[in-house]
C-alpha positions as CSV (number, residue, x, y, z in Angstrom):
1,X,0.0,0.0,0.0
2,X,2.8,2.4,0.9
3,X,4.6,1.6,-2.3
4,X,1.4,2.3,-4.3
5,X,1.0,5.7,-2.6
6,X,4.6,6.6,-3.4
7,X,4.2,5.5,-7.0
8,X,1.0,7.6,-7.3
9,X,2.6,10.7,-5.8
10,X,5.6,10.3,-8.2
11,X,3.2,10.0,-11.2
12,X,1.2,13.0,-10.1
13,X,4.4,15.0,-9.6
14,X,5.7,14.0,-13.1
15,X,2.5,15.2,-14.7
16,X,2.7,18.6,-12.9
17,X,6.4,19.0,-13.9
18,X,5.6,17.9,-17.5
19,X,2.7,20.4,-17.8
20,X,4.8,23.2,-16.2
21,X,7.6,22.5,-18.6
22,X,5.2,22.4,-21.5
23,X,3.6,25.7,-20.4
24,X,7.0,27.3,-20.0
25,X,8.1,26.1,-23.4
26,X,4.9,27.4,-24.9
27,X,5.3,30.8,-23.3
28,X,8.9,30.9,-24.5
29,X,7.9,29.9,-28.0
30,X,5.2,32.6,-28.0
31,X,7.7,35.2,-26.8
32,X,10.2,34.1,-29.4
33,X,7.6,34.2,-32.1
34,X,6.6,37.7,-31.0
35,X,10.2,38.9,-31.0
36,X,10.8,37.5,-34.4
37,X,7.5,38.7,-36.0
38,X,7.9,39.6,-39.7
39,X,9.0,43.2,-40.1
40,X,10.5,43.5,-36.5
41,X,13.4,45.9,-36.4
42,X,16.2,45.7,-33.8
43,X,18.2,48.5,-32.4
44,X,21.0,49.1,-29.9
45,X,19.5,50.2,-26.5
46,X,22.4,52.8,-26.4
47,X,21.6,54.1,-29.9
48,X,25.3,53.8,-30.8
49,X,24.7,54.3,-34.5
50,X,22.1,57.1,-34.4
51,X,18.9,55.2,-35.1
52,X,20.5,52.4,-37.3
53,X,18.2,49.4,-37.2
54,X,18.8,45.7,-38.0
55,X,16.5,43.0,-39.4
56,X,17.8,40.3,-37.1
57,X,18.6,40.1,-33.4
58,X,22.3,40.1,-32.3
59,X,24.8,42.3,-30.5
60,X,25.7,45.9,-31.2
61,X,29.0,46.2,-33.1
62,X,30.0,49.3,-31.0
63,X,29.1,48.7,-27.4
64,X,28.5,44.9,-27.6
65,X,25.1,45.1,-25.9
66,X,22.2,42.9,-27.1
67,X,20.0,44.5,-29.7
68,X,16.4,45.0,-28.6
69,X,13.2,44.9,-30.6
70,X,12.3,48.5,-31.6
71,X,9.2,49.6,-29.7
72,X,6.4,51.3,-31.6
73,X,6.6,54.5,-29.5
74,X,10.4,54.8,-30.1
75,X,9.9,54.3,-33.8
76,X,7.2,57.0,-33.9
77,X,9.3,59.4,-31.8
78,X,11.2,61.5,-34.4
79,X,12.1,64.2,-31.9
80,X,15.6,65.8,-32.1
81,X,17.1,66.3,-28.7
82,X,19.9,68.6,-27.5
83,X,21.3,69.7,-24.2
84,X,21.1,73.3,-23.0
85,X,24.0,74.4,-20.8
86,X,24.2,77.2,-18.3
87,X,26.8,78.0,-15.6
88,X,26.6,80.0,-12.4
89,X,28.5,82.2,-12.5
90,X,28.4,82.5,-16.2
91,X,32.1,82.4,-16.4
92,X,33.6,79.4,-14.6
93,X,37.0,80.1,-13.1
94,X,39.7,77.8,-11.7
95,X,39.7,77.8,-7.9
96,X,36.2,79.3,-7.5
97,X,33.0,77.5,-6.7
98,X,30.2,77.3,-9.2
99,X,27.4,75.3,-10.7
100,X,26.9,73.7,-14.1
101,X,23.4,72.8,-15.3
102,X,22.5,70.6,-18.3
103,X,18.9,70.4,-19.5
104,X,17.7,68.0,-22.1
105,X,15.4,69.7,-24.6
106,X,13.5,68.9,-27.8
107,X,14.4,71.0,-30.8
108,X,11.3,73.0,-31.9
109,X,9.5,72.3,-28.6
110,X,12.1,73.6,-26.1
111,X,9.5,74.2,-23.3
112,X,8.4,70.6,-23.1
113,X,9.7,68.5,-20.2
114,X,12.0,65.6,-21.1
115,X,11.7,62.8,-18.6
116,X,14.7,60.4,-18.6
117,X,15.0,56.7,-18.1
118,X,17.5,55.0,-15.8
119,X,20.4,53.7,-17.9
120,X,23.3,52.0,-16.1
121,X,21.7,53.0,-12.8
122,X,21.7,56.8,-13.6
123,X,19.5,59.1,-15.5
124,X,22.4,61.2,-16.9
125,X,26.1,60.4,-17.3
126,X,28.5,63.2,-17.8
127,X,31.9,62.8,-19.3
128,X,34.2,65.8,-18.9
129,X,37.5,66.1,-20.7
130,X,40.1,68.8,-21.3
131,X,40.6,69.8,-24.9
132,X,43.9,67.9,-25.0
133,X,42.3,64.9,-23.3
134,X,44.8,64.9,-20.5
135,X,42.1,65.4,-17.8
136,X,39.0,63.2,-17.5
137,X,36.0,63.0,-15.1
138,X,33.0,60.7,-15.2
139,X,30.2,62.0,-13.0
140,X,26.4,62.0,-12.6
141,X,24.4,65.2,-12.4
142,X,21.6,65.5,-9.9
143,X,18.1,66.4,-11.1
144,X,16.8,69.7,-9.8
145,X,13.2,71.0,-9.5
146,X,13.8,73.4,-12.4
147,X,14.2,70.4,-14.7
148,X,18.0,70.6,-15.1
149,X,20.7,68.2,-14.1
150,X,23.3,69.9,-12.0
151,X,27.0,69.5,-11.2
152,X,28.6,71.4,-8.3
153,X,32.0,72.9,-9.2
154,X,34.2,72.9,-6.1
155,X,36.6,75.7,-5.1
156,X,40.2,75.1,-4.4
157,X,40.7,73.2,-1.1
158,X,37.0,72.2,-0.9
159,X,36.5,68.5,-0.2
160,X,34.4,66.2,-2.3
161,X,31.2,65.3,-0.4
162,X,30.8,61.7,-1.5
163,X,34.1,61.1,-3.3
164,X,34.6,61.5,-7.0
165,X,32.1,60.0,-9.5
166,X,29.0,61.6,-8.0
167,X,27.7,65.1,-8.7
168,X,30.8,67.2,-8.0
169,X,33.9,68.1,-10.0
170,X,36.8,70.5,-9.8
171,X,38.8,72.2,-12.6
172,X,42.5,72.2,-11.9
173,X,43.4,74.4,-14.8
174,X,41.9,77.0,-17.2
175,X,41.2,76.4,-20.9
176,X,38.8,74.6,-23.1
177,X,36.8,71.6,-22.0
178,X,34.2,69.3,-23.5
179,X,31.2,67.9,-21.8
180,X,29.4,64.8,-23.2
181,X,25.9,64.4,-21.7
182,X,24.7,60.8,-22.1
183,X,21.0,60.1,-21.4
184,X,17.9,58.3,-22.7
185,X,14.6,60.2,-23.0
186,X,11.5,58.2,-22.1
187,X,10.1,56.8,-25.3
188,X,13.1,57.9,-27.3
189,X,16.6,56.7,-28.2
190,X,19.8,57.1,-26.2
191,X,21.4,60.5,-26.8
192,X,24.9,61.9,-26.4
193,X,25.3,65.7,-26.8
194,X,28.6,67.5,-26.9
195,X,29.1,70.9,-25.3
196,X,32.1,73.1,-25.3
197,X,33.1,74.7,-22.0
198,X,35.5,77.6,-21.2
199,X,37.2,77.8,-17.8
200,X,39.1,81.0,-16.9
201,X,42.5,80.8,-15.3
202,X,46.0,79.7,-16.0
203,X,46.1,76.9,-18.5
204,X,48.0,73.7,-17.9
205,X,50.8,72.6,-20.2
206,X,49.3,70.9,-23.3
207,X,49.9,67.2,-23.6
208,X,50.1,65.6,-27.1
209,X,49.1,62.0,-27.6
210,X,50.8,60.6,-30.7
211,X,52.1,57.2,-29.6
212,X,50.1,54.1,-28.6
213,X,49.8,53.3,-24.9
214,X,48.6,49.7,-24.7
215,X,49.8,48.9,-21.1
216,X,49.0,51.0,-18.1
217,X,49.2,50.7,-14.3
218,X,46.7,52.0,-11.8
219,X,46.3,51.3,-8.0
220,X,48.5,48.3,-8.3
221,X,46.7,46.8,-11.3
222,X,48.5,46.4,-14.6
223,X,46.3,46.3,-17.7
224,X,47.4,45.4,-21.2
225,X,45.4,45.6,-24.4
226,X,46.6,42.7,-26.5
227,X,47.8,43.6,-30.0
228,X,45.4,43.1,-32.9
229,X,46.4,42.4,-36.5
230,X,49.9,41.7,-35.3
231,X,50.9,45.3,-34.7
232,X,48.7,46.7,-31.9
233,X,46.6,48.8,-34.4
234,X,42.9,49.2,-34.8
235,X,41.0,49.8,-38.0
236,X,37.6,51.3,-39.0
237,X,34.9,49.5,-40.8
238,X,34.8,46.2,-38.9
239,X,34.3,45.0,-35.3
240,X,37.5,45.1,-33.3
241,X,38.1,42.3,-30.8
242,X,40.6,43.4,-28.1
243,X,41.3,41.2,-25.0
244,X,42.7,43.0,-22.0
245,X,44.8,41.1,-19.5
246,X,44.9,42.2,-15.9
247,X,47.6,41.5,-13.3
248,X,48.1,42.5,-9.6
249,X,51.5,41.9,-8.0
250,X,52.5,40.0,-11.2
251,X,49.6,37.5,-10.8
252,X,46.6,37.3,-13.3
253,X,43.4,38.8,-12.1
254,X,40.0,37.5,-13.4
255,X,37.8,40.5,-14.1
256,X,34.8,38.3,-13.3
257,X,35.7,38.9,-9.6
258,X,35.3,42.7,-10.0
259,X,32.4,44.4,-8.4
260,X,29.7,45.7,-10.7
261,X,30.2,49.4,-11.5
262,X,27.1,51.0,-12.9
263,X,25.7,47.6,-13.9
264,X,28.8,46.4,-15.7
265,X,32.2,44.8,-14.9
266,X,33.9,47.7,-16.7
267,X,33.2,50.8,-18.8
268,X,35.5,52.1,-21.6
269,X,35.2,55.6,-22.9
270,X,37.3,56.6,-26.0
271,X,37.6,60.1,-27.4
272,X,39.5,61.0,-30.6
273,X,42.1,63.7,-30.1
274,X,41.2,66.0,-33.1
275,X,37.5,65.3,-33.9
276,X,36.4,64.4,-30.4
277,X,34.6,61.4,-31.8
278,X,33.1,59.6,-28.7
279,X,32.8,55.9,-28.1
280,X,31.5,54.2,-25.0
281,X,31.6,50.4,-24.8
282,X,31.3,47.7,-22.1
283,X,34.0,45.1,-22.0
284,X,32.8,41.7,-20.8
285,X,34.7,39.3,-18.5
286,X,35.5,36.3,-20.7
287,X,38.2,33.6,-20.2
288,X,39.9,35.4,-17.4
289,X,40.2,38.7,-19.4
290,X,38.2,41.8,-20.2
291,X,37.0,41.4,-23.8
292,X,36.4,44.6,-25.8
293,X,34.2,44.4,-28.9
294,X,33.6,47.7,-30.6
295,X,33.6,49.4,-34.0
296,X,35.3,52.6,-34.8
297,X,33.6,54.9,-37.3
298,X,36.5,57.3,-37.9
299,X,40.3,56.9,-37.9
300,X,42.6,58.8,-35.6
301,X,44.2,58.7,-32.2
302,X,41.9,57.9,-29.4
303,X,42.6,58.5,-25.7
304,X,40.7,55.9,-23.6
305,X,39.7,55.5,-19.9
306,X,38.7,52.0,-18.7
307,X,36.9,52.1,-15.3
308,X,36.3,49.1,-13.0
309,X,35.6,48.7,-9.3
310,X,37.1,46.6,-6.5
311,X,36.7,47.0,-2.7
312,X,34.2,49.9,-3.3
313,X,36.8,51.9,-5.2
314,X,36.6,52.9,-8.8
315,X,39.9,52.6,-10.7
316,X,40.5,54.5,-14.0
317,X,43.1,53.1,-16.3
318,X,44.2,55.2,-19.3
319,X,45.2,54.1,-22.8
320,X,46.0,55.6,-26.2
321,X,45.0,53.6,-29.3
322,X,45.6,54.5,-32.9
323,X,42.9,53.7,-35.5
324,X,43.7,53.4,-39.2
325,X,41.3,53.6,-42.1
326,X,40.0,50.1,-42.8
327,X,38.0,48.6,-45.6
328,X,34.3,49.4,-45.5
329,X,32.2,46.3,-44.9
330,X,28.8,45.7,-46.6
331,X,26.1,47.4,-44.6
332,X,28.9,49.4,-42.9
333,X,28.3,51.4,-39.8
334,X,27.8,55.1,-40.1
335,X,29.4,57.6,-37.8
336,X,28.2,57.5,-34.2
337,X,28.5,59.7,-31.2
338,X,27.5,57.8,-28.1
339,X,27.4,54.5,-26.5
């Protein structure tokens, strides 16, 4: 009798499991069918290629993120966005406190509010660089009641409230700077707008970047971009695959052990010296290395900053890569400015 009860329970359980699996499979099949419906267009969630769509799912050739089905509201949203910039005082000056405000707007409908989605844990990412690309800061403006996203500029000797990387910065020298505001309007595509800034004060000595820098050391970590095409060079027109080895104290470090920083194991920003062409990609942890997959739209010399986090601290490793003109591929990628 006991054996019959056990057999009956096992049979009932197997029926439940079978039906559950069948239902899960059916749901998955329905979802797959929906995602692959005829005419579905796919697009990078970071809008790397300024609205470029694909007929099939896959990964973005620039930032390596999975392509997503293009939503109807995004496809219908043809708005052109820009970022309005103001400073208080109007002339920023080295050593003096101030405030910078960045406000997303719609061209032709400037008075309309522009709500933003969370992307990599923040509503707006701000990349600041000096004109010669020697100085770099990656920070996150805070939303204000006026609709702007604000960054506090600290005076000389003033301490950072929460450490670097939040909503404060400090200019150490006068001169020209560039601000890249990176955000995603709700119902729209990801945007990256470039703004020129002028800071009064004694300028720093200009640094020229004309030689590759494929190995760098930061906070005890040594990172090396492995040579591609036998000579350490990069080319336009095709996806570049660049592994990055990491060592600490001479021993290999697996980036899979890194803490997540803004939802990723690492972020890599690259800016071209002359044109200020902007690329943001997300290296993945594969085979004990960081693996960079990206496509360069324009040739030139790019200064890069790779950021990762361990022990609650964000490390910033700098590189210099040279990109040569490559052969255009069929369905080649148009110029991009953004993730």
